[in-house]
C-alpha positions, 0 to 999 in steps of 0.5 A: 298362637293357634296353628291352622289347620292347613298352609297353602299356596295356590295356583291353580291344576285341573284333575280328576278324581285320584286315591292314593293310598300307602300300599304296605306299613313301614317293616321298622315301625311300630305304631302306637294304637291308633287314637280312636281306639281309646277307651273314653269315660263314661262321663262322655257316652252320656254327654253323647246318649243325652242327644236322640236321633230316634225322635222326630224333629217336630218334637226333637231337644237340640244336643246339650250344651257338653257338647259345645263346651265341654273339652273330652267331648272334642276330643271323642269328637276328633278319636271318631269323626276327625280321624276316622274318614277322609278330611278335607285339607288343602285344593290340588292346586296347592301342589300342582308341579313336583316339588310343592309341598304345604303342611297342616294340623287336624286336632294333633296330628301334624301331617304335610301335602306334597309332590315327589319330581315323579309328580306323585302326589304325597301324605305323610305325618309331619313329624320327624323319625328320630326325636319326635320334631315337627319337619315342614314348615307353611308351605312352597317347594322344596326338594326334600324335607331337612329337620331343624333339630338334628339335620334328617333328611327326607325325600318328598316320596317320604325316604329317609335319605340321611340321618347324622351321627349315628355312627355305631347305633346298632340294629338300624336300617334307613330304609325303615325310618322313612316318614310315615304314611297318610291315606291321600286322594283328590275328589275335583279340586279338593284334597283329601287325608285320612288316616282310618286305618279301616278305610279300604283302599280299590284298584277299581278307578273305574267307581268312584269310591272316595266320592262314595266314600266321602259325599255319600249318594250325591257325588253325582249331583255336586259334580253336576253343578261344576264343582270341578278344577276349572275354577280360577282361584282368587283369594284366602280370608282366614277367620279365628272365631271364639266359637265351637265349630259345630255352632259354625256348621249350625249357624249355615245349617238353619236353613236361612232361618236366621238370614232375614233378621241376620243378613237383611241385605242378603235377603234382600238378594234373595227370594226366600220363600224358595228357600229349600233344602234336601237331605242326602247320606252324607251331605245336604243342600240349601237351595234359594233363587236370587231376587236379581236377575243377569243381565248381560256383562252387569249381574249381582254376585249371587246370580240367579240362584245359590246352592249350597252344600254342607260336606259331614262333618266341617266343611262347605261348597257355595256356588251362586253366579260365576263363585264357588266359595268354599268354607273349612271349619277347623277345630282349635280347643271347645270354644274356638274354631277357626273358618278359611274361606278360598274364592273361586270363580268360573273360568271363563267370566270376565269381570273386572277386579271392582267387581271382585272387590265389591263381591270379595266386600260384599263376603266379607260383611257376612261373613262379619255378622255371622262371626257375631252371631256365632260368638253369641251364640259360644256366650250363650251356650256356656251360661250355666242355665241354658241346656237345649234348645228346639228344631225349626221343623220346616227349616232346620233338617238339615241341622238336625242332619246333622247333629244326627250323624255325628251321634252315630259316628260318636255312639260307637265308644 
């Protein structure tokens, strides 16, 4: 069974943008060379180069099918994309109180996010320093982490509290064997982690450093669209899909191209002629007006307009009516991914259970339609006679932008 990226225990919390980074390297800790410093094969470079981002959209071809099927290409993506920069892993509500924690995986990286007894947020490599056992599992409340293998015990600040049966050991200082820290930050309701050694820590909290690093020039716009910690979490749904993670992203980024054909019920509630796409540095935003007008307490799930933000490389924020949902796309393998969807509502809205149930049923129908599309595309990409395709210049600008961002990160090999 594949291990999902994050295990969530959710409540509610109000936090500001904040960054917490490990300040020093542990004295006795010897790091292996970062994964992203490995040499990659010439064949991987040739696969990356098969896509040319300099060709205008009207003449550009989509990336080759090997981007979506080659295991070595996924390894390269982890090295160059997911293990650099900030990656979304959860929500501040999951660690609202001291001693709360959740665990997850990003590729081979096992991590744990926790809040210690002093209320300080931490992220660590979730691996015991003794013999490498995964330390914590799932989520919940703990005052310490006890390794299930040999009982080594760590505080939620990462300090080694107890190493069992080490009588006679030499050249050993418990202070040097705490958990390996990861950079951790929050932006609005989102928790981010990073293992990027080149990601700088800035002391000037008057500057939205995390927002700039993660969202580029789009940080303020997302804040203005009520993407904040005031939202109330309603539920989570997880899907394991038989497609490459980028297939799901591409489907999201086609400018509504597939909506009239694959989501007829959804299309009937939207004014498709109003669909627009705006490209920013690290974010693309799609907007569409609703064909349904809100009327007091009797309103449609979509509200007056829909706002769909794609945050490179794998996170989606959808704001419509009184709802926000987020999609986190987690690679599980070249032909598999997990999509984690969290649903939120405006805190001030008074709705009954029937409205929530009806809205979630409508959303579930759309998710299942998208899953069928994505799995069909993956099968086609694996067919030996398919190589590359073309873009719709008027609709698929965001998809092309996504592919160009990926190319820019991957080309540095």
